C-alpha positions as CSV (number, residue, x, y, z in Angstrom):
1,M,30.2,11.1,-10.2
2,Q,29.4,9.0,-7.2
3,E,32.6,7.2,-5.9
4,K,31.3,5.6,-2.7
5,S,30.4,1.9,-2.6
6,S,27.8,2.6,0.1
7,L,25.8,5.6,1.3
8,N,24.7,7.2,4.5
9,I,20.9,7.2,4.3
10,A,18.5,8.9,6.7
11,I,14.9,7.8,6.8
12,V,12.1,9.6,8.6
13,G,9.1,7.5,9.7
14,A,8.9,4.0,11.1
15,G,5.7,2.9,9.4
16,L,5.6,0.1,6.8
17,G,7.3,2.2,4.1
18,G,10.2,3.4,6.3
19,L,10.8,0.0,7.8
20,V,10.9,-1.8,4.5
21,A,13.2,0.8,3.0
22,A,15.5,0.6,5.9
23,L,15.9,-3.1,5.8
24,S,16.3,-3.3,2.0
25,L,18.9,-0.5,1.9
26,A,20.8,-1.8,4.9
27,R,20.8,-5.2,3.4
28,N,22.6,-3.8,0.4
29,G,25.4,-2.4,2.6
30,H,24.3,1.2,3.1
31,H,24.5,2.9,6.5
32,V,20.9,3.6,7.5
33,Q,19.5,5.7,10.4
34,L,15.7,5.9,10.9
35,F,14.1,8.7,12.9
36,E,10.7,8.4,14.4
37,R,9.0,11.0,16.7
38,R,6.9,8.4,18.6
39,P,8.8,7.3,21.7
40,T,8.8,3.6,21.0
41,F,8.1,1.1,18.3
42,E,4.3,0.8,18.1
43,P,3.1,-1.7,15.5
44,K,-0.6,-1.5,14.8
45,G,-3.2,-1.7,12.1
46,G,-5.6,-4.0,10.3
47,G,-5.4,-6.4,7.4
48,I,-3.3,-5.7,4.2
49,M,-2.7,-7.5,1.0
50,I,0.8,-7.9,-0.4
51,R,0.5,-8.3,-4.2
52,P,2.7,-10.6,-6.3
53,V,5.3,-7.9,-7.3
54,A,5.8,-6.9,-3.7
55,T,5.9,-10.6,-2.6
56,Y,8.8,-11.0,-5.1
57,F,10.8,-8.2,-3.5
58,L,10.2,-9.4,0.1
59,R,11.3,-12.9,-0.8
60,Q,14.4,-11.5,-2.5
61,W,15.2,-9.6,0.8
62,G,15.2,-12.8,2.8
63,L,11.8,-12.4,4.4
64,K,10.0,-15.4,2.9
65,A,10.0,-17.6,6.1
66,D,9.0,-14.9,8.5
67,M,6.3,-13.6,6.1
68,E,4.9,-17.1,5.7
69,D,4.6,-17.3,9.5
70,I,2.2,-14.4,9.5
71,S,0.5,-14.6,6.1
72,D,-1.4,-17.0,3.9
73,V,-2.2,-17.0,0.2
74,S,-5.4,-15.5,-1.2
75,Q,-6.4,-17.8,-4.1
76,A,-9.0,-15.4,-5.6
77,T,-10.8,-12.1,-5.2
78,L,-14.5,-12.5,-5.0
79,Y,-17.1,-9.7,-5.7
80,R,-20.3,-10.4,-3.8
81,D,-23.7,-8.9,-3.8
82,G,-24.0,-7.0,-0.5
83,G,-27.6,-8.1,0.1
84,T,-27.5,-11.8,-0.8
85,G,-23.8,-12.6,-0.6
86,K,-23.9,-14.2,-4.0
87,V,-20.6,-14.1,-6.0
88,F,-21.0,-12.3,-9.3
89,V,-17.3,-12.0,-10.3
90,R,-14.4,-14.3,-9.3
91,R,-10.9,-13.3,-10.3
92,K,-8.3,-16.0,-9.7
93,N,-5.0,-14.8,-8.2
94,E,-2.8,-16.7,-10.5
95,M,1.0,-16.9,-10.7
96,V,1.4,-14.1,-13.3
97,F,4.8,-13.0,-11.9
98,D,7.0,-16.1,-11.6
99,D,5.7,-18.1,-8.6
100,N,4.7,-15.1,-6.5
101,L,1.1,-15.0,-5.3
102,D,-1.0,-12.6,-3.1
103,W,-0.2,-12.7,0.6
104,G,-2.7,-11.5,3.1
105,C,-1.5,-10.5,6.6
106,F,-2.0,-7.9,9.3
107,R,-0.1,-4.6,9.3
108,E,1.1,-4.9,12.8
109,D,2.6,-8.4,12.2
110,A,4.4,-7.2,9.1
111,Q,5.8,-4.2,10.9
112,K,7.3,-6.5,13.5
113,V,8.9,-8.6,10.8
114,F,10.4,-5.6,9.0
115,H,11.6,-4.1,12.3
116,K,13.4,-7.3,13.2
117,H,15.1,-7.6,9.9
118,A,16.1,-4.0,9.9
119,L,17.8,-4.4,13.2
120,Q,19.6,-7.6,12.0
121,H,21.0,-5.6,9.1
122,G,22.3,-2.8,11.3
123,V,19.8,-0.1,11.0
124,K,20.1,2.5,13.7
125,F,16.7,3.5,15.1
126,R,16.2,6.7,17.0
127,F,12.7,6.9,18.6
128,G,11.3,10.0,20.3
129,V,13.2,12.4,18.0
130,S,11.4,14.8,15.7
131,V,12.8,16.1,12.5
132,T,12.2,19.8,12.4
133,D,13.7,20.6,9.0
134,V,15.6,19.2,6.1
135,S,17.9,20.8,3.6
136,E,20.4,19.9,0.9
137,D,23.3,21.1,-1.2
138,D,25.0,19.5,-4.2
139,T,26.7,16.8,-2.1
140,T,24.7,16.4,1.1
141,A,21.3,16.0,2.7
142,K,20.9,17.5,6.1
143,V,18.4,16.4,8.8
144,H,17.7,18.9,11.5
145,L,16.5,17.3,14.8
146,S,14.5,18.5,17.7
147,T,17.6,17.8,19.9
148,G,19.5,20.5,18.0
149,E,21.6,18.0,16.1
150,V,22.1,18.3,12.3
151,I,22.7,14.9,10.7
152,E,24.4,14.8,7.3
153,A,23.6,12.0,4.8
154,D,23.9,11.3,1.2
155,L,20.2,10.8,0.8
156,L,17.1,11.4,2.9
157,L,13.8,9.5,2.5
158,A,10.7,11.1,3.9
159,A,8.4,8.2,4.7
160,D,6.3,10.1,7.2
161,G,2.9,9.3,5.8
162,F,0.2,11.1,3.9
163,L,0.1,13.9,6.5
164,S,3.8,14.4,5.9
165,R,5.4,17.3,7.8
166,L,8.4,17.2,5.5
167,R,6.5,17.3,2.2
168,P,6.3,21.1,2.1
169,K,9.9,21.4,3.1
170,I,11.0,19.2,0.2
171,L,8.5,20.6,-2.4
172,S,7.7,24.2,-1.6
173,D,4.4,24.1,-3.7
174,A,3.2,20.7,-2.7
175,P,-0.6,20.4,-2.2
176,A,-2.1,18.9,0.9
177,P,-3.9,15.5,0.8
178,A,-7.4,15.6,-0.5
179,P,-9.9,14.2,2.0
180,G,-12.4,11.8,0.5
181,Y,-16.1,11.5,1.0
182,S,-16.0,8.1,2.5
183,T,-14.8,6.6,5.9
184,I,-13.5,3.1,6.5
185,Y,-14.2,1.3,9.8
186,Q,-11.8,-1.5,10.5
187,I,-12.5,-4.5,12.6
188,R,-10.4,-7.4,13.7
189,L,-11.9,-10.6,15.1
190,S,-10.6,-14.0,16.0
191,E,-11.4,-17.0,13.9
192,D,-13.0,-18.8,16.9
193,E,-15.3,-15.8,17.5
194,V,-16.6,-16.0,14.0
195,L,-16.9,-19.7,13.8
196,A,-19.0,-19.7,16.9
197,N,-21.7,-17.7,15.1
198,P,-23.7,-19.8,12.6
199,D,-24.6,-16.8,10.4
200,A,-21.1,-15.4,10.2
201,R,-19.3,-18.8,10.0
202,E,-18.9,-18.8,6.2
203,L,-16.6,-15.8,6.5
204,A,-14.1,-17.8,8.5
205,N,-14.1,-20.7,6.1
206,N,-12.9,-18.7,3.1
207,T,-9.4,-17.2,2.7
208,D,-10.3,-15.4,-0.6
209,L,-10.4,-11.6,-0.5
210,S,-14.1,-10.8,-0.6
211,V,-15.6,-7.5,-1.6
212,W,-19.3,-7.0,-0.7
213,M,-21.2,-4.3,-2.6
214,K,-24.7,-3.5,-3.5
215,R,-25.5,-3.2,-7.2
216,A,-27.4,0.0,-6.5
217,G,-24.5,1.5,-4.5
218,G,-24.0,2.4,-0.9
219,G,-21.7,1.0,1.7
220,Y,-19.3,-1.8,0.9
221,A,-17.2,-4.2,2.9
222,V,-13.9,-6.1,2.4
223,I,-13.4,-9.2,4.5
224,R,-10.7,-11.8,4.6
225,C,-9.7,-14.6,7.0
226,N,-6.0,-15.3,7.7
227,K,-5.9,-19.0,8.6
228,T,-2.2,-18.7,9.6
229,V,-2.8,-16.4,12.5
230,H,-6.5,-17.3,12.9
231,R,-7.8,-13.8,12.6
232,L,-10.2,-12.0,10.3
233,S,-10.0,-8.4,9.1
234,G,-13.0,-6.4,8.0
235,A,-13.1,-3.0,6.4
236,F,-16.5,-1.4,6.1
237,G,-16.8,1.6,3.8
238,I,-19.5,4.2,4.4
239,P,-19.9,7.0,1.7
240,E,-21.2,9.7,4.0
241,R,-19.7,13.0,5.0
242,D,-17.7,12.8,8.2
243,D,-17.3,16.1,10.0
244,D,-14.8,14.8,12.4
245,P,-11.5,16.6,11.5
246,R,-9.4,13.7,12.7
247,M,-8.2,11.4,9.9
248,W,-7.7,8.4,12.3
249,D,-9.4,7.3,15.5
250,E,-8.9,4.0,17.3
251,N,-12.4,4.3,18.8
252,G,-14.8,4.4,15.9
253,D,-18.6,4.2,16.4
254,I,-19.5,0.5,16.0
255,E,-23.2,1.1,16.5
256,Y,-23.2,3.6,13.7
257,V,-21.6,1.0,11.4
258,R,-24.2,-1.7,12.5
259,N,-27.1,0.7,11.8
260,Y,-25.7,1.7,8.4
261,F,-25.4,-1.9,7.2
262,K,-28.8,-3.1,8.3
263,G,-30.4,-4.9,5.4
264,Y,-27.1,-6.3,4.1
265,S,-26.2,-10.0,4.0
266,K,-26.7,-11.9,7.2
267,A,-23.1,-12.8,7.3
268,L,-22.0,-9.1,7.3
269,T,-24.5,-8.0,9.9
270,S,-23.6,-10.9,12.1
271,F,-19.9,-10.1,11.8
272,L,-20.7,-6.6,13.0
273,Q,-22.7,-7.9,15.9
274,I,-19.7,-9.9,17.1
275,A,-17.4,-6.9,17.0
276,K,-17.1,-4.9,20.2
277,R,-15.1,-2.0,18.6
278,C,-13.7,-0.6,15.4
279,D,-11.1,1.8,14.1
280,R,-12.2,4.8,12.1
281,W,-10.1,5.9,9.0
282,R,-11.2,8.8,6.9
283,L,-10.1,8.2,3.3
284,A,-7.8,10.6,1.6
285,E,-5.4,10.6,-1.3
286,M,-2.6,12.7,-2.6
287,P,-3.1,14.6,-5.9
288,N,-0.6,13.5,-8.5
289,L,2.6,15.4,-7.7
290,P,4.8,16.5,-10.6
291,Q,7.8,15.8,-8.4
292,W,8.7,13.3,-5.6
293,I,12.2,14.6,-5.2
294,S,13.9,17.9,-4.3
295,P,15.6,20.2,-6.8
296,K,19.1,18.7,-6.1
297,G,17.8,15.2,-5.9
298,R,18.9,14.3,-2.3
299,L,15.5,14.6,-0.5
300,V,12.9,12.1,-1.6
301,L,9.2,11.6,-0.7
302,L,8.6,7.9,-0.2
303,G,5.3,6.0,-0.1
304,D,2.2,7.8,1.2
305,S,4.0,11.1,1.5
306,A,4.4,11.0,-2.3
307,H,1.4,9.1,-3.5
308,A,-1.2,8.2,-0.8
309,M,-4.0,6.4,-2.6
310,L,-7.5,5.1,-1.8
311,P,-7.4,1.5,-0.5
312,D,-9.8,0.1,-3.0
313,A,-7.3,-1.7,-5.2
314,A,-5.4,-3.1,-2.2
315,Q,-2.2,-1.9,-3.7
316,G,-1.0,1.0,-1.4
317,F,1.6,-0.9,0.5
318,S,2.6,-3.0,-2.6
319,T,3.4,0.1,-4.6
320,I,5.6,1.3,-1.8
321,V,7.5,-2.0,-1.8
322,E,7.9,-1.6,-5.6
323,D,9.3,1.9,-5.0
324,V,11.8,0.7,-2.5
325,G,12.8,-2.3,-4.7
326,V,13.6,-0.1,-7.6
327,L,15.4,2.5,-5.6
328,S,17.4,-0.1,-3.8
329,H,18.3,-1.7,-7.1
330,L,19.5,1.6,-8.6
331,L,21.6,2.4,-5.5
332,S,23.2,-1.0,-5.7
333,K,23.7,-1.6,-9.4
334,H,24.1,2.0,-10.7
335,L,25.7,4.0,-7.9
336,H,28.4,5.3,-10.2
337,R,25.8,7.5,-11.9
338,G,25.4,9.5,-8.7
339,V,22.5,9.9,-6.2
340,P,20.8,12.9,-7.9
341,S,20.7,11.1,-11.3
342,L,19.4,7.9,-9.8
343,T,16.6,9.6,-7.8
344,R,15.5,11.3,-11.0
345,I,15.5,8.1,-12.9
346,W,13.6,6.4,-10.1
347,Q,10.9,9.2,-10.2
348,E,10.5,9.1,-14.0
349,V,10.1,5.3,-14.0
350,R,7.8,4.9,-11.0
351,Q,5.4,7.8,-11.4
352,P,3.5,6.5,-14.5
353,R,2.8,3.1,-12.9
354,V,1.9,4.5,-9.5
355,N,-0.4,7.2,-10.9
356,K,-2.2,4.6,-13.0
357,I,-2.8,2.3,-10.0
358,K,-4.0,5.3,-8.0
359,D,-6.6,6.0,-10.7
360,W,-7.6,2.4,-10.7
361,A,-8.2,2.5,-6.9
362,K,-10.3,5.6,-7.3
363,S,-12.3,3.9,-10.1
364,N,-12.9,0.9,-7.8
365,H,-14.1,3.2,-5.0
366,V,-16.7,4.7,-7.4
367,L,-17.8,1.2,-8.4
368,Y,-18.1,0.0,-4.8
369,T,-20.1,3.1,-3.6
370,K,-22.1,3.9,-6.7
371,G,-22.9,0.3,-7.7
372,T,-22.5,-1.7,-10.9
373,D,-25.0,0.4,-12.8
374,D,-23.5,3.9,-12.1
375,G,-20.0,2.8,-11.2
376,L,-19.0,1.2,-14.5
377,K,-18.2,3.4,-17.4
378,S,-20.5,3.5,-20.3
379,G,-20.0,0.5,-22.5
380,E,-18.5,-1.7,-19.8
381,K,-21.7,-2.6,-18.0
382,T,-23.3,-4.1,-21.1
383,K,-20.2,-6.3,-21.7
384,T,-20.0,-7.6,-18.1
385,P,-22.3,-10.7,-17.6
386,P,-24.0,-11.2,-14.3
387,T,-21.4,-13.8,-13.3
388,Q,-17.7,-14.1,-14.4
389,D,-14.8,-16.3,-13.4
390,I,-11.8,-14.3,-14.7
391,S,-8.6,-16.1,-15.6
392,L,-5.4,-14.3,-16.6
393,D,-3.9,-17.3,-18.3
394,K,-2.5,-16.4,-21.8
395,V,-3.7,-12.8,-21.4
396,V,-1.4,-10.0,-22.8
397,P,-0.9,-7.3,-20.2
398,D,-2.0,-3.8,-21.1
399,M,-1.8,-0.8,-18.7
400,N,-4.2,1.2,-20.9
401,A,-6.9,-1.5,-21.0
402,S,-10.2,-1.1,-19.1
403,Y,-9.7,-1.3,-15.3
404,R,-12.1,-4.2,-15.3
405,S,-10.3,-6.2,-18.0
406,P,-8.0,-9.3,-17.6
407,A,-5.4,-7.4,-19.7
408,F,-5.2,-4.7,-17.0
409,F,-5.2,-7.1,-14.1
410,K,-2.3,-8.9,-15.8
411,W,-0.3,-5.7,-16.0
412,A,-1.1,-4.7,-12.4
413,F,-0.1,-8.1,-10.9
414,G,2.5,-9.4,-13.4
415,F,4.6,-6.2,-13.9
416,D,8.5,-6.5,-13.5
417,P,9.8,-3.2,-12.0
418,I,13.5,-4.1,-12.4
419,E,13.1,-5.0,-16.0
420,D,11.2,-1.8,-16.5
421,V,13.9,0.4,-15.0
422,E,16.7,-1.4,-16.8
423,R,14.9,-0.9,-20.1
424,Y,14.4,2.8,-19.3
425,I,18.1,3.2,-18.5
426,E,19.2,1.4,-21.7
427,K,16.9,3.6,-23.8
428,R,18.1,6.7,-22.0
429,D,21.7,5.9,-22.5
430,M,21.2,5.0,-26.2
431,A,19.5,8.4,-26.8
432,R,22.6,10.1,-25.4
433,L,25.0,8.4,-27.8
């Protein structure tokens, strides 16, 4: 049985997942070291959504004020016709999980906040150091560094992304990520740039998350204005084969994107004309893994290394925050059960929800690229009127409901992960009596 009141925890990877895990665990009194092979802290990236459940955890960890300095609230998600811009579905982002709403911010700003708080809580960062191997025995996780050092810890979290180098060392039969057929081109513009263009101005006057798609299928766009920092983020998805083997490129072909979206809404094409550059991000996802933890339970895949998903539910980062929140809770409230037992409980509780959300994101991607005729499953399209304003008030949550239903949205955005894990532990303990 675990007798310590705090643990030595090693984290690999200083992306969003690694940073938020570091600050949460250190805040609970654990001794955290974070290893990153890049030589310095390099925040970067486009717009992200932080869903209500993740918002709850970030507020619990004391980040509310700093996050409000970089975020604003998205009141609704709008689904627009890509050609006309007309809204055909509006889903209100209601307070379905206490008073937590959707925050929209930029990845690089969030990284800076998490890094600052991790330092304040005593996390020890080691940049410019590669992890060459990991191993474990019944009592210890070992981190083998490029310097020749071997660091011992009670627990190791591999938060080194969907191209994780540690995944095959933790799970010997782990598959590689599955590249998708589509590519996302990300654009960031200032609010002033967009307001200065009469045809694009409407995009800067709306803080709702807007998804633009053609009913017959094709490319799609997701655009949102963050009024707090006066910037807009745009993600343009193109469902065409990309033969470039690189998964990420900071110098995407903006002219290619402009040409592809000719004939779309004037607001979209004007937005692309303002842009001088774009990032290129080839979509990929992890197949559902049977395990996220090593045989002895001390080496754990965290975030994208375990469950990288398509971005089309805007839930990737939020599911990672949920993962961290549950793991942090277990290591704080149930440490007497021992680390291996807790990582197994964590895996058993988290996998069903995450796998369901992954499938939802994949379903959305099909809808966005195939259109409302081919993208909706048989039976759904006849029940969906041309225009809907979806409210979640008084809706009963149901994870097995249609992905387009209010009941599923209520489950996705109003889920309580702590209640879920505590209910699981209680049921597990009762079964052992």
